[in-house]
N, C-alpha and C positions, 0 to 999 in steps of 0.2 A: 504493500500500500504506500509505503514511503517513496518508492520509485515512481509511482503514478503521480504523487503529489509533487515531487521534484520535477518531473517531466512537464506537468501542468504549469508550474511557475517559470520554467525555462521558456516554454512556448509563449507564455504571457509576456515575459520580458522581451522576447524577440519582436512580438507584434507591437508592443508599446514603443519600443525603440524605433521601429519602422515608422510608426505614426509620428513620433517626435521629429524624426529627420524630415518627413514630408511637411509637417507644420513649420519647421524652422526654415526650410528652403522655399516653400511655395505659399505659405500662409493659409488662412482659412478660406479665402475667396476662391482659391484654385486648388483645393485639397484633392478633389477627385482626379483631375488631370495630373496633378503632381504625384498622386499615388500610382497612377498608371505608368508614368515615366520612371519613377523610382523602382517599381516592380520590374519593368523592362531592363533597367540597368542591373539590378540584382540578378535577374535571370541570365542575362548575357555574361556577367561575371562568373556565375556558377557554371555555366556551360563551358566557358573558356578554361576554368580550373579543372573540370572533370575531363575535358578533352586532353589535357596534358597527362592525366593519369591513365586514360585509356590508350592513348597513342604514345608510347615511349619513343624517344629519339633513336634513330638508327645510328649505330656506330660504324664509321667508315675508316 
């Protein structure tokens, strides 16, 4: 049960951090568009990082 509680708090922390970043950069007036842009940036970053793991460099 403690693992579930810890996981819940970790996910909540990530979500609230994401919302804080969007509010800080885009403000309340453009929150929805800012959230879409930040989500796209995070998604692109994660794809690039996992691409490096999946495709190791060839040694020549």
